[in-house]
Each structure stands twice: as structure tokens, then as C-alpha cells.
N, C-alpha and C positions, 0 to 999 in steps of 0.2 A: 251321860258321858262318864266312863269309869275313872277312878281316882288316878290310875296310872297314866291314862291319856291326858287327864287334866294337868298332872304334874309335868308331863312332857311339854305340853303347850306353854305352861308357865315358864319352864326353864328355857324353852325356845324363845319365847317373847322377851325374857330377861336378857338372854345373850344377844338377840337381835338389837334390842334397845341399847345395850352397852356398846356394841360395835357401831351402831348407828350414830350414837352421840359422839364417839371419838372421830368417826369418819366425817360426819357433818361439820364438826368443829374445825377439822383440818381443811375441809373444803371451803367453808365460809372464809377462813383466813387466807386461803389461796386465792379465792375470788377477789377479795379485797386487795391483795398484793398485786394480782394481775391487772386490776382496774387502775392501779397506781403505777403500772409499768415496772413493777419489781419482779422481773422474770425469774431470777434465781430463787427468790423467797417463795414465789408461787410454786415453783417446781418442787421445792423441798416439802411443802405442805401437801402437795398432791401425791408425792411418792409415799408420804406417811399415811395419808388417807387410804391409798390403795394397798399399802402393806397391811393395814387393819382390815380392810374390806376390798379384796381384789375385784369385786363386781360392782363397786360403787360407781354407777354410771355418770353422775354429774362430774366426778373427778376424772374419769376417763376422757370425757368430752373436753374438759378444760385442759387436760394434759396434752391431748392431740393439738389443741390450739397453740399451746406453748411450743411443742415440737415444730409445728408448721411455721410459727413466727421466727423460730431460730434456724429455719432452713433444713430441718431434719424431715424431709418429705416422706421418706419411706417409713419412718417411725410414726409420723402422723397418720399415714395410711393404715398402718397396722392397728393403732389404737382405735381408729374409727371403725375398722372392720370388726374388731373385737366388740366394740360398743353395739354395732348392728346385731351381732350374734347374740348379745345380751338383751336385745329388744329395743335399742334406742330408736327414737323417732327419726325417720329418714329426713325430715325437714331440718333437724339439728345436725345430722351427720353429713348431709350432702355437700354443704359449702366447703368444708375442709377436705373430705374424702374426694369429692369430685375434682377439686383443684389439685390435690396431690396426684391423682391419676393423670390429669391433663399435663402437669409439669413433667411427669415421667413418660408421657406419650402413650399411656395405656388406654387407648381409645376403646378397645374391645371390652376391657374390664369395666370401663365407664358405662358403655351402652347396655351392660347387663341390668342396669337399674332403670332402663327405659320403661318397664312395666309398672314402675312405681309412680309414674307421672300423675295419675289421677288421685293418688293419695297425698299429693303435695298441697301445701297452702299456696296462696298467691305468691308469697315471698319465695317459697320453695320452687314454684314454677318459674319465677323470674330467674332464680339461680340456675335451674335446669336448662333454660333456653340459652343462657350465657355459656354453660358448659358444653352444650351440644353444638353451639356455634363454634367454639374453639375446637371441638372434635372434627367438625367439617373442615376447618382450616388445616388441621393436621392431615386430613384426607384430600387436601387440595381442591375443595369444593367451596369456593368463596361465595358463590351465589346462594347456596343453602345456608352458609354461615351468616350472610347478611340478613336472610329471612329470619333466622333464629334471633338475631340481635334485635331486629325490628319487633318481633313478637314480645321480647323482653321489655322493650321500651314502651309498648302499648299497655303493658300491665300497670306501670307506674309512670305515666308521661310527665307528671308535674312534681315528682318527688326528687329533690336535689340530691339526696344520698344515692338513690337508685341511678340517677343520671351520671353522677360521678363514678359509680361502679362501672356503668356501661362505658363511659369515656375511657376509664382505665383499661378496660378490655379491648376497646377499639385501638388504643395506642399499642398495646402488647401484640395485637394480631394484625397490625399494619392497615387498619381501616382509618387512615389518618384524616380523611376528609370528614367522615362522620364524627370522629373524635373532636375535630376542630369546631364543628357545628354545635355540639353539646357544650363544649367549654365556652364558646362565644356566648351562647344563650345564658349559661350560668353566670358569667361575669356581667352580662347586660342586666340581669335581674339583681345581682348583688356584687358590686365591684370589690367588696371586702371579703369575698369568699376565699379563704386561704387555701382550701382544698382544690378549688378550681385553678388558682394560680400555680399550685404544685403540679397539677395535671398539665397546665400550659407549658411549664418547664419541661416535663417529661415528653410532651409532644414535640417541643423544639429540639430536644436531643435526638428524637427519632428522625427529624428532618435535617440533622447535622448542623443546626444553627446554635452554636455554643453561646453566642452573645445573648440571643433571645432567651435561651434556657437560663442563663445566669440572671438576667433581668427578672424573669418570672419567679425563680427560686428566691431571689432577694426580696421581691414584693411579698411572697408568701411568708417569708421569715419576718418581715416588718409587721405583718398582720398577726402572726402567731410565733413570737420569738422562742417559745419553749417547746414547740411541737417537735418531737424526736425525729419523725420521718422527714420533716422539712429540713431540720438541722443536718441529718445524714445526707440528704440529696444535695444540699448546698455545699457541704464539705467535699463530696466527691466531685462536684462541678469545679470548685476551686482547685482541686488537685489536677483535674483534667486540663484546666487552663493555666496550670503552673503558677497559680496565685497562692504560694505556699504559706505566706504569713497569714492570710485570711483563712486558709484551710486549717491552720493550727489553732486559730481563735475559735472557730465553730466546732472543731473536733474536741477542743477542751470543754466546750459547753456540753457536748454529748457525754464526755467522761464525767463531768460534774453531775449530770443526771443519773448516769449508770457507770459508777467508778470502775467496775470490773468488766465492762463491755469488751469482748475480745477484739472485734473489728476496729473499734475506735482506738484501742491501745496498740493494735498492730500498726495503724496509720501513724500514731504518735511515734512508735519505734522507727518506722520508715523515715519519718521527717527528721528524727534525731540522727539516724544513720546518714541521711543525705547531708546533714550539716557536720558530718565528721564526728558525731558524738556516739561512737559505737558502744562504749561502756555504759552510757546512760540508756541506750536502746536495749542492751542486754539486761539491764536492771529492770526495765519495764516488762520485758518478756518473762523474767524470773518471777516478778510479782504476780503476773497473770497465772503462771504455772502454779505458784504457791496457793493462790486464791482458789483456783479450780480444784486442786487436790484436797483442800479443806472443805470447800463448799460442796463439791461433787465427787466424793471419793470413788464412786463406782464409774465415773466418767460417762454417765448416761445422758446428760443434757448436752454436753459439748462434744461428745464422741471423740474423746481423746485429742482434742484440738491443741492441747499443750504441746505435744510432740510435733504436730503440724506447724504450729507457730514457730517453734524453735528451728524446725527444718527450713522454713521460709527465711528466718533471720540469718541462718548460715548461708543460704543461697544469696541473700542480699549482700553479704560481706565477701562473696566469692569463694567460700569454702565448700566446693562442690562435693567432695567425698563425705564430709561431715553431713552435708545436707542430704545426700543420697541415703546414708545410713538412717538418719532420723525419719525421712519420708517413708522409707521402706518399712521401718518399725511401725509408723502410724498406719500405713496401708494394711499391714497384717492385723493390727489391733482393731481397725475399723471396717474390716471386711471389704476392703477395696474402695476407699474414698476416691471418687473420680478426679477431684481437684488435685489431690496429692499424687495420684497416678500420672496425671498430665505433667505435673512439675518434674516428677522423677524420670519419666520417659524422656523428656526434653534434656535433662542433664545427662542421661546415658548417651543420647544422640550427639550432644555437644562434645562429649569426651570420646566419641568414636566407638561406643559400645552398643552398636545396633543389635547384636545378638542378645544382649541382656534386655534391651528394650522390647524386642520381639517376644522373648520368653516370658517376660512379665505380662505383656498385653495378652498373650495367649492364655496364660494362667488365670487372668481376670476377665476372660472373654464375655461372661454374662454382664459384667459391669461395663465393659468397653462398648458393646453394641448399643447400649442405652445412652451413650455420650458421643455426639457427632465428632468432636475434636479427637477423642481417643480412637474412634473407629477409623477415621481418615488416616491417622498416623499408622495404624496397624495395616491398612490396605497399602499404604505407600511402602511400608517395610516388605510386605508380600510382593509388591511390584519389583522391588530391588532384587528379591530372590527369584522373581518371575514365577512365583507360586500363584498362578492365576486361579486355580481351583479354589483355594482358600480365600483369595481376594474376592472372588465372585460370591462365595457364601457370605462373607462378611458384609459385602455391599448390599446383598439382598436384605440382610437383617437391618442395616442402617436405613435403607430406603423404606422399609416397612415402618421403622420407628420415626424417621424424619423425612416424610414424603415431600414436604414443602421446601427442603433445603436445596438450593441450586447447586451447591458443591457436589451433591450426589450425582447429578447429571454430568458434571465435568469428569467425575471419576468413572461413570459409566461409559462416557465417550473414550476415555483412555483405555478402559478394559476392552471395548470393541476393537480399538486399534491394535492392542496387544494380541487379540484373538483373530487378527486379519479380517476384520469386518469394517473396512474403512467407510463404506457408504452409511452404515448405521452409526458409525462414530461421528460422521459429519452431520447427520440429521440430529444426533443427540446434542452436539455442541452448538448447532445453529438454533436449537430450541431454547437455549438458555438466554433469558432476557436480563441483561445487566447494562447499566449506563456506561461504565468504563471498565472493560475487561482487564484483569490484572495480568502480570507477566506469565504466570503458569497457564492461564487461559489462552493467551496469545501463542505461547510456545506449542501448546497442544494442538491448537487449531492449525498452525502452520504444518505440523507433522502430519496431521490428518489430510490436509490439502495435498501434500506430497504423495501420500498413499493413494489419493484419489486422482492422481496424475493432473494436478492443477499447480504446476511449479511456479507459474507466473504470480498467482495469488499468494503462494507461500513465500516467494521472494520479496514481495512487497512488505510482508510482515517482518521477515528476518532483517531486511535492510533497515527498517524503522527501529526495530529492537536493538540492532547493533549500534545505532547512533545513540540510543538511550543508555544502553548497558554494554559499553565496549569491552569490558574485562570479565563479563559474566560467562562462565564456562558453558552453561546450557545454551546461551544465545550463540556462542561460537560454534558449538556442535550443530545447531540448527543451520547456521550459515554454511558450514562444511557440507551438510547433507543437501542443501539447495545447490551448491556448486557441483556436488557429485552427480545429482540428477541432471544437471545441465551439461554433464560430461566435461567439466572443467577440473580434471583429476589433479593436475599439479597444484592449482590454487587450493583445492580441497585438502590435499595431503599436507601442504605447508601449514594450513590452519590446524589440522589434527595433530601434527608434530608439536605445535605450540601448546596445545591443550595437554598432550601427554607429558611434556616437560614439567608442567605445573601439577598434573594429577596423573601419575603413571598407571593407576588402576582404573581410570575412567572407562566404564563399560561401553558407553556410547561411542567414544572415540576409537576404542579397539575394534568394535563392530564395524564402524565406518571404514577403518583401515582394511578390514577383510573384504569389504565391498569393492574398494578401489583395486585391490589385488585381483579380485575376480574379474572386474571389468577389463583389467589389463592382461587377462589370460593366465595369471599365475595362481592356479587352483591350489597348489600345495602351500603357498604362502598364505592364501586365504584361509585354508584349513588350520594352519598354525595359529593364526590370529584368533580364530574361533575357539580353538582348543584352550587358549589362555583363559577365555571366559568360562568355558565348561569346567575347567579345573577349579575355578573359584566358585562357580554356581552350577552344579551338575544338572539342575532342572531348568536352565535358562532356555526358555521356549524358542526365542528368535534364533539363538545360536544352533540349537538342535535342528530346527527346521531348515536353516540355511545349510548346515552340514549335510542334511539328507539331500538337499538340492545339489550340492557339490558332489555328493556320492553318485547321484544319477548322472551328472555331467561326466563323471569319471568312469561310468559304466559299471559301478559296483552296486548293483541292485540289492544284493543281500544286505550290505551295510545300510543302504537307504531304508530297507524294511525294518532293520533293527532299530534305527533311529526313530522311525515313525511309531513303532510299537512302544518305544520308550516315551515318546510324546503322549501317546494314548494312556499309558500307565499314570503319567503325571496329571493329565487333563482329560478325564473320562467325559463322555457325553452326558450332560446333566439336564437335557431338555425333557426327558420323559417324566411323567408324573405318576404318583401312586395313590390309588383310591383310598387305601387305608390311612395314608397320611392326611388326606382331605377329611376323612371321617374324624380323625384325632383332632385336627384343627377345629372342626365344628363342635366337637365335644368340649373343647377348651374355649369356645366362642372367640377363636382367633380368626376373625373374618377376613382380614387382609391377606394372610397367608393362605387361608382356605381358598379364597378367590384366585390368588395367584396360581396355585397348583391346579385347580379345576379348569382354569382358563387354558393352561397348557394341555390338559387332557382333551378338552373340546377342540383344540386346534387339530388334533388327529382323529376326532370323532365328532364332527360338527352337527350331526343329525341324531344324536342320542337323546331321546326325550328325558330320560332319568337324569342325565348329566345337566341338561338345560334347566330342568326344574330345580335341581339341587343348586345350580349356580344362581338361579333367580331367587331362591330362598336366602342365599348368602347376600345377594344384592339388597334384598328387603331388610335383612338384619342390619345392613350398613346404611339403610334409609336411602338407597339409590333406586328409587321406585321406577324411574324411567328405564333404567337398564333391566330391571326385573320384567317390566312390561314387554320389552323387546324380546326377551327370551320366551315369554308366554305366547307371544304372537307366532313364533316359530313352532312351538309345541302344538298350538291350535291347528296349524296346517298339517302337522304330523298325525294328530288324533281326530281329524275332522269327521271321520266316519264312525267314531265310537262314542255313543251317548254316555256310557258309564265313565269313560276316561275324561270326557268333557265336563261332567259333573265334578269329578275330582279336580280337574284343572280350575274350574270356577271357584271352588273352595279355596284353593291356593291363591287365586287372583284377588279374592276379597280380603284375605289376610294381608296381602301386599298392597292393598288399597288401589288395585287396578280395577276399578269399578266398571270402566268402559269395556275392558277386556272380558270381565266376568259376565257382563250383559250379553256380549257377543257369543260367548261359549254357551250360556244357558239358552239363548234363542236358537242356536244351532241344535241343541238337544231337542228342543220342541219341534224343530223342523224334521228331525229324524224320528222323534216319538211324540207326536202332538198331544197325547194324553198323559204325559209324564207329570204327575202331581208333585213329585219332588222338585222338578225343575221349576214349576210354577210357584210353589211356595218359596223356593230359593230366590226367584226373581222378585217376588213381593217383598221378602226381607231385604234384598239388596236395594230396592227402590226406597224403602223406608230408611235404610241406613244413609242413603244419599239425600234424605229429606223430601223425597217425591211422594208425598202422602197420597195424593189423588191417584197416582199411578199404581201404588200398592193396593189401594182399595179396589181399583178397577180389575186388577189381576185376580184378587180374591173373588170378586163378583162374577168373574168369568168361569169359575170352577163349577162343574156340574153339582147339582144339589146332593147327589149321593156320595160326593167326595168331600163334603164340607163337615161331616160329623166326626171330626178328629180333634183331639186335644191340641195338636200343633196348630190347626186352623184357627181355633178360638183364642189360643194364646197370642197368635199373631194379630188377630182382630183387636185384642186387648192392647197390644203394643201400639197399634194404629190409633186407638182411642186416646191413649196417653199422649201421642204426638199431636192429636187434635185438641188436647186439653179438655176432653169430655170424660172426666174421671169416673163419674157414676157408670157410664157405658163400659169403661175399662173393667170396673168391678164385676159387672154382669158377665162380660166375656171371660174373665179369668175364672169366675165361678163355674161357667159352662165347661171350660177346659178341664177343671178339676173334677167335675161330675163325670166327664167322659173317661178320665184317668185320675183317680184320686191319689196317685203317687207321683203326679206331675210336679216335681220339686220346684222347677223354675216358676210355674204359675203361682204356687203358694208364696214364694219369695216376693214376687211382684205384687201380689194382693196385700201382703204384709206391709210393704213399703207404702202402699196407699193409705193404710191405717195410720201410719206415722204422720201423714198429711191431713189426717182427720176424716178420711173417706173410707166407707165400707167396713167400719170396725165391727158392728154387730154381725154382718154377713161373714166376715172372716172368722169371728169367734164361733159362730154356729157351724160353719162347714168344717172348721178345724176340730171342734169337739166331736162332731159326727164321724169325721175321718178317723180320729183316734179311737173311737169306740169300735170301729171295724179293724183298725190297724194300730194297736197300742204300741207296737215297736217302731212306728214311724217317728223316730226321735227328732229329726230335724223339724218336723211339723210341731211337735210338742214344745221345742225350744222357741220357735217363732210365736206360738200361742202364749207361752209364759211371758215373752218379751212384750207382746201386745198388752197383756193384762198389766204388766209393770208400767208401761208407758201411760196407761190410763189410770194409774194409781189404784188398781184393784188388787190391793196387797194380798188379800186372802187367796184368790185364785192363782195369782202369780206364784205365791209361796207353795201352793199345792203342786203345781206342775214342775217347778224347780226341784222341789223335794223328791218328786217321783224320778226325775232325771238322776238325782244323786244316788238312787238305788240301782241304777244301771251301771255296769262295770266300767264302761268307757267314759262315763261322766262322774264317777264316784268321787274323784278328786279334782273336779274342774274348778279352776280358780275363777273362771267367768261366772259360773253358776253360784259359787260361794260369795262372790262379790255382790251379785244381784240380791242374794238372800241377806247379806250384811246390810245392804242399802235399805231393804224392806224393814229389817229389824231396827235400823237406826231411827225410824220414825217414832218408835215407842220405847225401845230398850237399848241404850247405848252400850251397856255391858255385854249383852248378848251379841250385838252387832260387832263389837270389837273382837270377841272370841271367834266369831264366824269369819271375820276378815283375816284374823291371824291364822286360822286354819287354811284359808285360801293362800296366804303368803307361804305357809309351810309346804304347800303342794304346788310350788312353781309359780306362785303369783307375783314373784318379784319382777316378772317381765310383763305383767298385766297393768297397764297404766290406769285403767278404771278402778281396779282393786286398790292400787296404791293411793289413788285419789280418795276413794271411799275411806280407807284406813286413816289417811292423813286428816281428812275432814272430821272423822269421828274423834280423833285425838284433840283436834283444835276445839271441838265442841266440849270436850272434857277439860279444856283450858290447859292442855299439854302442848303449848305452842311450838317449842323447839322440836319435840318429837314429831309433831304433825308436819312442821315445815320440811323436815327431812324426807318424809314420804311424799309430800306434795311436789318437792323438787324432783324426786325420782319419777313421779308420774309425768311431770312436764317434759323431762328429757326423752321419755318414751313416746309422748304424744303432745307436741307443742300446739297442735291445732285446736285442742279441746278447750272451748271458752269457759266451761265450768271449772276446770282445773285452774285456769288463769284467774278466775274470780276467787277461788279458794286460796290461791297463793297470795293474791292481793290483800284479801281480808286478813290473812295471818300476818303478812308483813306490816300492815297498818297497826295491828295489835303489838307488833315488835318495834314500832316507831321507825320503820324503814320506808318512808313515804315515797321517795323517788322511785325505788324499784317497784313499789306497789302500783304507782301510776302507770308504769310501763306495761304491766300485766293487765290492768283495767282497760287501757286503751284498746287492747285486743279483745278483751272479754265482752265489751259492749258492742262489738261489730256483729254479733250473732244473738238472736233472741230465742234460739231453739234449746233453751234449758230453763229449768224452773226458777233459778235465782237471777234471771236476767235483770229484773227490775231492781233487785238488791244491788247488783253491780252498778246500774245507772245511778242509784241513790248514793252509793259510796263514792263514786267518781265526783259527783256534784259536791258532796261533803268535803272532799279533799281540795277541790278547786276553790 
């Protein structure tokens, strides 16, 4: 190595170590603060660590947790996505990232990680099943959700922590019976389990049993008086039940633990305001603002909640204009905080400023459609203007994001009604399952019944509502409409006059007045009433439609056409779908919207095989395999006479796990082409995939002798031997496959995996060396050969082949190969090993967990414990499943006298014996015990 390169490496290593020391120090302090629930302190250390080293993965992961714990879901998502791009281990990223996506209803983004399932540890798989179950709930598929939760439970059936996690999720997703079972079992096993009592309280809240919730929270508090989550839950329950004195006591305990906690101090301010102590409340809020400005000058942790808190305080005191100004400022600063948006919109509506509310919501549309409450308010404002086109667009967005929300079907029913589709409206509202429909629900149902010419049923509802709400204008309008339908015009007009005296601009009352005039034959008066509405709302659909009807009655067909064209301009036909839009949705993996649009296309082209397969692929991506199979059955009938197309169909069916359908397709191919080797091999592979080993063997045995001498045939035989656990036979078959095609990469890989299990090592070495003699550029084979030598501690030959790969351009800076060489050198020369590892680090190895582990371990062996710990931690966050890294971490932590954390890593390290230091890990754990 020349002097210049040596100097560069030294300088690089020095700078890396300098930054590493500063970053790791801040991280370790942040970790300690976080464990002590000192969120703000942890946040400061983490920001300092990342300022020093923006790619310090342990800090990014912990920062994401801090954001998530503080409700900054999108910030947590961003940090975790950045961590993944930097190479963080999916097992460490998934819990926070997955839950962030679920909370934001980003199901499609979540499902993009489906292909990582087999890279997950058992704990990661447990988390994935929980996340996928929640995704199914969002997609209104409770049966599959229950299956996923059951799968999670079977991974850790007797682990109390896992069961509590699952119970929490059951409560959140309304699987209350299952939650109750787990909680009951937990308390039966340990009646002093405070976490189970906390869950019991949360379950009681879901069941609207406030007394039982209070009892459970108080029991949890008695068992663990200092637990912050229990204290917060108990405080909120006291507030709910208006036990303000008790709420003040427990809230003060929260403040004692976390003096600057914004929520706790806001509760304190609210309690002070309730007691008439506005000045003290303002002082509390001022103290919060001052603390946040000093502690968090860039407003990154609390997202400018200082302004938000002040806005809420002004609202509490009835200062609406001041509140609006503060909330608007906060919204602009925080890129559309949905909570602040909701508060501000409500204040606008309360002060009669609907136009401001509408403009604000439209300006923040991307935020609005991700929040059910905001979206519903926006649609209601569109309804007031009768802008059905935009209302429908917004509703489609909301239904995609909140498919399980019954309020969406209520809005859909109202939209159908406004679009003159009363039967669909009635079906929609009848599909809503609620124990006791609220006023708006009953009003809408009565209106729909009137449209469906069921006045008697509507009258029953209106009479009952009028008794309950005698002064409600909407109820009075409903009763007037019922009377009008029954042709009781005088009674109806009298009621409408009463309404218009109270509310002269009431649109419904004016419209009903026009209907009465029409029924009485006074078309000009009817038009005058409608014109009043159109003057106020030019695109009022019902009025324009009724005006066109009146124009027809008056014989003015030209005017009627003008009015209809005006209607079409406002409300164009939006049922047609666009294939390019579907393709875009699929590129974005936006499966729900893609499915929605392609389903509309298929309605107009039901026998298009390409569309049906495309829809089936979307179904499969959404794990709706039954729906995919249904499509494939139809395509099968369309392609029943085409062997090539049926082979194509079978491939798609296997990908979608429609094994029965794939079998049928392949059998049909053989019926059309009895000698199709491709179909027979595909059938044999399919049988093996389904675990039907004997059937797979029989299919291969049925092949003519002259069709068996192919590499694919013998590779499949090797796969069958693996399934039969006759590993020596598998070695023979894979060798035969390679001899027929010595570039059969998959057969080489499978043979190598057998050497890892201690089978066929010499055979693999021999055929690989021979293959490389003939094909020296078969680099993937050389890499497998070097790995095999390394695994068997043949350092000399391993070094030889790794070194040859370094001479190839595409591998010349491979951190993987440099890591393996560093590991080899570490057996005899730690200095050379360190230099090689650092070279790997310089060439992108900061994302290679094995290299970081090797480098860290080398430093530990050199007694540079803190430096080694830094690299070992980085290795861990990239690959938490590696037991060797866990052992190395534990060993180092023991040396640093951090026994408790060391034990946690050792507990995992001893679960696998597939690494050289396994016995060392066992001995160390025994020593610590």
C-alpha cells in the first residue's frame, strides 16, 4: 500500500473515530435518559448525535421512538424510512414504522414490506402478524384479521408481554371478546399484573363501562403508583367522570414526574380555568411556552405546540378571534396540524364563516382526507353548496383511507339521495349496523324513505323525532316534507312559515315552499322560490333540476336544455375509468384505488382477460386470494383452448397461491398437449410446493427417459430429495444438474447451502474448482466457493478466492469481501485485520452489519472497548437477528460493567448454536447468573 493511501486511511480512521466517539457518547446519554422517561433530555442528545453524524443509525432509531411516543407519527415514519435506506435491520424498524403507517391508514405502503417476512426474527414475525391484522381491519376483512392475530399468538402463546401486546391490539381493533379472554387469563395467572389491569380498564372504556374502567385503573395504580401511562389513563378517566379533585391529584403526580409535560400542564390549565383562575392558567401556559422555547428552540419535538396551546387557552376563555389567529398561525407553522385544523374550522362555522372554513379545508386537502372528522366537515360544506362532484371525490378518498368507518356509508347514502338514486341510498343506509341511530341518521333515513315513496315509514320516524326534538329546525323540515307528500299543503306551509321566521335563509324550507307552489299550480311562484336559492348557490343541484322540470311544464324546452347542460357542467359523469390511472396506482402500489378503478372498467368490459388478470394481481397484492381465484376461473374459461396462455395463467395462479386453479390449468395444458415437458415440470414443482412429495416424484417418473437429461429435471429431483430429508441424494442430483449445465446458478446455490449443513462439502469444492477452471468469470460461483472455504476455516483457500474477486472491477471495493478477509486476518494479525476492515468501511461498509461486527470485535480484542461498542451497536441495529453480534455486544458490555444490558443480549445469543462462539456465550451467561 502506498504512503498516500496509507495516510488517507489513517486520516479517515481518525475522523471516523472522532465522530464516532462524540456520536456514541450522545447516544449513550440519550439511551439512559430515554430509559428514565426523560424525553426532552433524550431528544437533545439525539439531535446532537445526529448533528455530529447524520447517519448514526442507533440515534435515528431512538429518535423515531421519541417522535412516536410524542404522537409525531409522520416524523417517526420519516426517521424509520431514512434508517431503512441507511440499512437498518427491518426487525428494529418494523414496530415503529409499521404502527406509524397503520395509524395513518397507509395500508398499501405497509404491504410493500410483505416480501421481508422471511427475513424477520420470531419477534419481527409476531409484530408483522399484528400489523397485517390491523391492515385487514382497515380493509374491513375481520376474518383475515382474526387469523393474523391468531398466528401472532401462536408464536408466543405463554409470553405475558406478547399477550398484553396482542390484547392491546384486540382492544384497539374491536376484537373485544378475544381481548377479554387474554386479560382474564393474565389476571388469573397473576392478579398483581398492573399492565393487565390497565388493559382491563381500556377494555371497559371500549365497552362504555366507566365505573369498571375506573375500578381497573385504580387497581393498576395501586399496584404501580409511579407508572406514567397508568397515571395518565387514571387522570383522563377522572376527568371523564368529572372527578376533578382526584384528576388534579393524579395529574400533579404526572407533572412531578415530567414537570414540562405539555398535556399534563394543559389539563392543569383547564382545571384552573374551570375554577375561575384564568390568570393562573395563563401563567401555566406561559411557563410551558418559555420552557419549550429554551429547550426546543427549533420547535422540532413539539411541532410548535406552544402556539397551539395558547390557541386552545383562548378558545377555553371564549376569545374566538384570538383563538383563530393563534390556531391559523400554528397550522401554517406545522404544515397543517389536523387537530388545530379541526378546532379552527369549528370556530369558523360557529361564527358563521363557512366560506373561510371551506377555503381552509380545500387548501389543506391532503391533510383533510387523512382525517375522518375533517373530511366529513368538508363534505358537509360541499353539500351545503351542493357541490356534489367535489363531495364525491372527497368521499372516495375518505372511504379509501377509512373503509371501516360507518359514517362513510351514511355520507354515501346522503350522496346517493342528492344524486337522485334513492334505492341505492336506502340500501346504503340499511347496511349500517348501529345499536341506536343518532338524529342525523334518522333524519336521513326518513328523507330516503320519502324519496322511495314510503311515506308511512318516514312519518313514523318524523313523528317520533318531533316528540323528542320539538324545536329542531331540521326535524320540523322533515315533518313539513312528510305533510307535503301526504298533500296536507296547508299544514306543511304553516310549519314552513314558522321555520322561515326563525331562519329566513333556510334552503330546505324555501325549496319545500316551491314544491307547495308547484302542487298548487302556481309555477311562477315556484320558480321565484327556486331562484332565491340559485341566487345564493348557483350550482344548487336540486333547484336547477326542479327549475328544468318547471321549464318543461311551462313548455320552454330551450330553457330546460340550458339548465340540464348547466347541471352536466357542474356534475360530469365520473363512472368511466382510465387505464393509465390504474397503471399509475399500481406503480405507486396504491392497491385500493387501483382496484376501485379497474373494477369500474370491468363493469363495461367483463370478459377482458388482461383486465381480469390485472385485477386478480391487485387482489393478490391485497392478499384477497379468494377474489383473485374467482378472476382466474373466468380467465381459464376464456383461454381454455390455448396451451401457452394456460401456462401463463398457471404461473400467475401459483404466485397468488391459487394452487388448485394452477393444477387445473396445467392439467388442461396436458390435455391439449400430452407431451408438454414444461407443463409436467410445472406440475411437479407445484406438487412439491404443496408438500405432495410422492405426487411430485410420480410426475417426474412418468417423464420419458429421453426427456430427463436436463438440468431443470435433476435440480427438481434435488429439491424433492431435500423435502425427503435425503441430503446425500440431493447432493448427487444437484451435481448432475450442474454437470448438464455448469452455469446453473440455482443448483450451485442449493448445493452450497447443503455444505453449510455439513453435507457435500468436498463434492461442492471439487465441482466448483473444475467449473471455475473452465469459466473463470463465473463470479457468483467463486464467491460461493470462497464462502465455503471460510465456513470450514480453510483460511488460505478462502483468502485466495476472495483476493481474486477483489481484482474484478465489480468486486474491487466490496465491503462484504473485505469483511471476510478482515475476519480471516483477525485469526493471526489484528493490525492487518483492522486496516482491511477500515478499508471496507471506507467503501460503503457502514451499511454492512457483518463488517461493523468484525470491526467492533477487532477493536474489543485490542481492548478499545468504547470504540468497539460503537461499531457493535451499529451492527446490531442493522441485523438484530445475528446471535454472534449479540454475543460480542454482551461480552463488551460485561467488560464495561453493564451487566443488565449484557444479559438481555446473551438471552438471545444462546438461542442459536450456529456460530463459533456459541459455547463462549453459554459460559458467559452462566458466569453472570
